[in-house]
MIPA-290084 format. One record per residue (C-alpha): residue number from 1; residue in three letters; x, y, z. Coordinates in Angstrom, 3 decimals, decimal comma. Last residue first. Example, Ala and Ser with C-alpha at 12.3 -4.5 7.8 and 13.67 -1.06 7.14 Angstrom:
<recs>
<2; SER; <13,670; -1,060; 7,140>>
<1; ALA; <12,300; -4,500; 7,800>>
</recs>
This chain:
<recs>
<188; UNK; <156,184; -56,525; 41,100>>
<187; UNK; <156,004; -55,953; 37,382>>
<186; UNK; <159,071; -54,068; 37,884>>
<185; UNK; <161,045; -56,357; 40,281>>
<184; UNK; <160,524; -59,083; 37,632>>
<183; UNK; <161,533; -56,867; 34,732>>
<182; UNK; <164,240; -55,839; 36,425>>
<181; UNK; <165,907; -58,714; 36,991>>
<180; UNK; <164,757; -60,305; 33,348>>
<179; UNK; <167,358; -57,456; 32,363>>
<178; UNK; <169,990; -58,207; 34,740>>
<177; UNK; <170,147; -61,942; 33,835>>
<176; UNK; <170,173; -61,190; 30,356>>
<175; UNK; <173,070; -58,716; 30,743>>
<174; UNK; <175,168; -61,235; 32,763>>
<173; UNK; <174,449; -63,479; 29,976>>
<172; UNK; <175,532; -61,446; 27,493>>
<171; UNK; <178,742; -60,203; 29,255>>
<170; UNK; <179,754; -63,822; 30,370>>
<169; UNK; <179,200; -64,506; 26,606>>
<168; UNK; <181,221; -60,967; 25,218>>
<167; UNK; <183,599; -62,123; 27,742>>
<166; UNK; <184,131; -65,664; 26,891>>
<165; UNK; <184,285; -64,301; 22,831>>
<164; UNK; <186,938; -61,981; 23,897>>
<163; UNK; <189,416; -64,376; 25,734>>
<162; UNK; <189,110; -66,643; 22,861>>
<161; UNK; <189,863; -64,092; 20,470>>
<160; UNK; <192,463; -62,754; 22,508>>
<159; UNK; <193,664; -66,383; 22,869>>
<158; UNK; <194,673; -66,845; 19,392>>
<157; UNK; <196,228; -63,463; 18,938>>
<156; UNK; <197,949; -63,779; 22,399>>
<155; UNK; <199,867; -66,514; 21,183>>
<154; UNK; <200,955; -65,400; 18,153>>
<153; UNK; <199,588; -66,861; 14,828>>
<152; UNK; <201,632; -69,871; 14,200>>
<151; UNK; <203,234; -70,332; 10,197>>
<150; UNK; <206,101; -68,015; 10,389>>
<149; UNK; <209,491; -70,365; 10,954>>
<148; UNK; <207,504; -73,235; 11,248>>
<147; UNK; <204,995; -73,524; 8,651>>
<146; UNK; <207,351; -71,613; 6,111>>
<145; UNK; <209,740; -74,591; 7,256>>
<144; UNK; <207,701; -76,878; 6,584>>
<143; UNK; <206,218; -75,674; 2,728>>
<142; UNK; <209,346; -74,790; 2,356>>
<141; UNK; <210,949; -78,420; 2,858>>
<140; UNK; <207,590; -79,687; 1,018>>
<139; UNK; <208,137; -77,879; -2,400>>
<138; UNK; <211,755; -78,246; -2,202>>
<137; UNK; <210,956; -82,199; -2,782>>
<136; UNK; <208,998; -81,077; -5,240>>
<135; UNK; <212,381; -79,232; -7,221>>
<134; UNK; <213,894; -82,177; -6,607>>
<133; UNK; <212,230; -84,316; -8,934>>
<132; UNK; <212,602; -82,347; -11,817>>
<131; UNK; <215,949; -83,080; -12,891>>
<130; UNK; <214,907; -87,341; -12,910>>
<129; UNK; <212,270; -85,661; -14,846>>
<128; UNK; <215,054; -85,826; -17,619>>
<127; UNK; <214,183; -89,632; -18,016>>
<126; UNK; <210,779; -89,037; -19,234>>
<125; UNK; <212,183; -89,231; -23,164>>
<124; UNK; <212,280; -92,830; -22,487>>
<123; UNK; <209,363; -93,960; -24,166>>
<122; UNK; <208,032; -97,456; -24,445>>
<121; UNK; <205,114; -96,149; -21,921>>
<120; UNK; <205,861; -99,497; -20,048>>
<119; UNK; <209,361; -98,542; -19,574>>
<118; UNK; <208,924; -95,246; -18,333>>
<117; UNK; <206,484; -96,454; -15,551>>
<116; UNK; <209,116; -95,889; -12,865>>
<115; UNK; <210,223; -91,822; -14,140>>
<114; UNK; <206,218; -91,444; -14,596>>
<113; UNK; <204,871; -92,656; -11,045>>
<112; UNK; <208,383; -90,263; -9,723>>
<111; UNK; <207,693; -87,145; -11,736>>
<110; UNK; <204,479; -87,450; -9,745>>
<109; UNK; <205,277; -87,375; -6,459>>
<108; UNK; <207,683; -85,069; -6,877>>
<107; UNK; <205,858; -82,559; -9,172>>
<106; UNK; <202,119; -83,197; -8,433>>
<105; UNK; <202,464; -83,974; -4,605>>
<104; UNK; <205,207; -81,339; -4,164>>
<103; UNK; <202,283; -78,447; -5,723>>
<102; UNK; <200,096; -79,906; -3,513>>
<101; UNK; <202,488; -79,329; -0,339>>
<100; UNK; <203,332; -75,901; -1,964>>
<99; UNK; <199,859; -74,990; -2,285>>
<98; UNK; <199,488; -76,182; 1,674>>
<97; UNK; <202,541; -73,888; 2,495>>
<96; UNK; <200,575; -70,828; 0,857>>
<95; UNK; <197,506; -71,156; 2,434>>
<94; UNK; <198,877; -71,535; 5,821>>
<93; UNK; <201,112; -68,618; 5,176>>
<92; UNK; <198,446; -66,363; 4,237>>
<91; UNK; <195,610; -67,740; 6,751>>
<90; UNK; <197,976; -67,394; 9,961>>
<89; UNK; <198,236; -70,524; 11,289>>
<88; UNK; <195,944; -71,923; 14,887>>
<87; UNK; <192,463; -71,390; 13,209>>
<86; UNK; <193,045; -73,317; 9,774>>
<85; UNK; <193,110; -77,062; 12,647>>
<84; UNK; <191,725; -79,020; 9,718>>
<83; UNK; <193,583; -77,371; 6,981>>
<82; UNK; <196,182; -78,488; 8,799>>
<81; UNK; <195,271; -82,128; 9,277>>
<80; UNK; <193,913; -82,385; 5,724>>
<79; UNK; <196,902; -81,172; 4,047>>
<78; UNK; <199,785; -82,658; 6,031>>
<77; UNK; <196,986; -85,961; 5,145>>
<76; UNK; <197,930; -85,656; 2,208>>
<75; UNK; <201,450; -85,026; 2,451>>
<74; UNK; <201,807; -88,306; 3,855>>
<73; UNK; <200,000; -89,824; 1,504>>
<72; UNK; <201,843; -88,411; -1,544>>
<71; UNK; <205,415; -89,071; -0,132>>
<70; UNK; <204,406; -92,707; 0,127>>
<69; UNK; <202,652; -92,993; -3,060>>
<68; UNK; <206,151; -90,899; -4,614>>
<67; UNK; <208,267; -93,290; -2,528>>
<66; UNK; <206,453; -96,660; -3,879>>
<65; UNK; <206,745; -95,742; -7,324>>
<64; UNK; <210,737; -95,473; -7,346>>
<63; UNK; <210,479; -99,000; -5,262>>
<62; UNK; <208,158; -100,223; -8,022>>
<61; UNK; <211,027; -98,748; -10,775>>
<60; UNK; <214,032; -101,023; -8,149>>
<59; UNK; <212,212; -103,982; -8,167>>
<58; UNK; <211,257; -104,336; -11,951>>
<57; UNK; <208,437; -103,081; -13,810>>
<56; UNK; <204,838; -105,345; -15,175>>
<55; UNK; <204,514; -107,743; -13,057>>
<54; UNK; <204,750; -105,338; -9,808>>
<53; UNK; <202,510; -102,887; -11,519>>
<52; UNK; <199,245; -104,848; -11,186>>
<51; UNK; <199,368; -105,509; -7,620>>
<50; UNK; <201,449; -103,745; -5,433>>
<49; UNK; <201,763; -100,947; -7,571>>
<48; UNK; <197,948; -100,088; -8,156>>
<47; UNK; <197,061; -100,718; -4,713>>
<46; UNK; <199,598; -98,091; -3,754>>
<45; UNK; <198,280; -95,905; -6,830>>
<44; UNK; <194,914; -96,369; -5,387>>
<43; UNK; <195,980; -95,630; -1,916>>
<42; UNK; <197,212; -92,990; -2,780>>
<41; UNK; <194,572; -91,783; -4,865>>
<40; UNK; <192,317; -91,852; -1,861>>
<39; UNK; <194,682; -89,626; -0,148>>
<38; UNK; <194,803; -87,085; -2,609>>
<37; UNK; <191,009; -86,918; -2,714>>
<36; UNK; <190,797; -86,175; 1,290>>
<35; UNK; <193,870; -83,634; 0,602>>
<34; UNK; <191,261; -82,217; -1,889>>
<33; UNK; <188,849; -81,903; 0,297>>
<32; UNK; <190,247; -80,782; 3,312>>
<31; UNK; <192,139; -77,985; 1,007>>
<30; UNK; <188,400; -77,125; -0,624>>
<29; UNK; <187,321; -77,100; 2,684>>
<28; UNK; <190,204; -74,774; 4,293>>
<27; UNK; <189,083; -72,695; 0,954>>
<26; UNK; <185,718; -72,500; 2,360>>
<25; UNK; <186,148; -71,082; 5,417>>
<24; UNK; <185,295; -73,634; 8,106>>
<23; UNK; <181,859; -73,283; 10,555>>
<22; UNK; <181,742; -74,949; 14,035>>
<21; UNK; <184,121; -72,233; 15,961>>
<20; UNK; <182,280; -69,215; 14,193>>
<19; UNK; <184,245; -66,199; 13,194>>
<18; UNK; <185,977; -68,394; 10,199>>
<17; UNK; <184,601; -65,934; 7,868>>
<16; UNK; <182,626; -66,119; 4,334>>
<15; UNK; <179,878; -68,525; 5,242>>
<14; UNK; <178,800; -65,252; 7,978>>
<13; UNK; <176,965; -66,352; 11,001>>
<12; UNK; <173,442; -66,175; 12,024>>
<11; UNK; <171,344; -69,103; 12,927>>
<10; UNK; <174,204; -70,839; 15,572>>
<9; UNK; <174,464; -67,844; 17,214>>
<8; UNK; <171,067; -67,171; 17,638>>
<7; UNK; <171,198; -70,452; 19,685>>
<6; UNK; <169,194; -73,331; 18,079>>
<5; UNK; <165,335; -73,584; 19,168>>
<4; UNK; <163,615; -77,019; 17,847>>
<3; UNK; <160,087; -77,206; 17,283>>
<2; UNK; <158,614; -80,763; 16,791>>
<1; UNK; <154,872; -80,763; 15,366>>
</recs>
């Protein structure tokens, strides 16, 4: 029988806090997975556009479709990277930015997909979507600017948690060493 001794810090943790470096909060895991899914769909849509749609729509529409795919992939990767590095950002600002990126993908890329393929559907009523496409772009820009101006945690807050955790580790190590030394002296 193999017995594995795990450090106590790995065994006791709160799943709903990001206090342990090996674990993510549930919402950040959702954002990461959603980013993976959006990136996969961008690849699928890109392949669909370059292999199937090129026979059905004109070059200008194909270019429009490609722009939607590119912006979806850029922002899917941004969602993945930002959610994986969530400890560097203020949580509420990061959540708002990630939500803006998701809304931007839906509005900007989604409207471009519909605009590019409107001739296939035979319905020209999608032309109105050209007016809402910039709203998706505004979502993208707002998400980036929010992160730039307000997103980062203050340097002392980020350093404070690392310093506090290293101090507590060294204090615990010192106490264990001191306790074992005093127990050795008592046994003599």
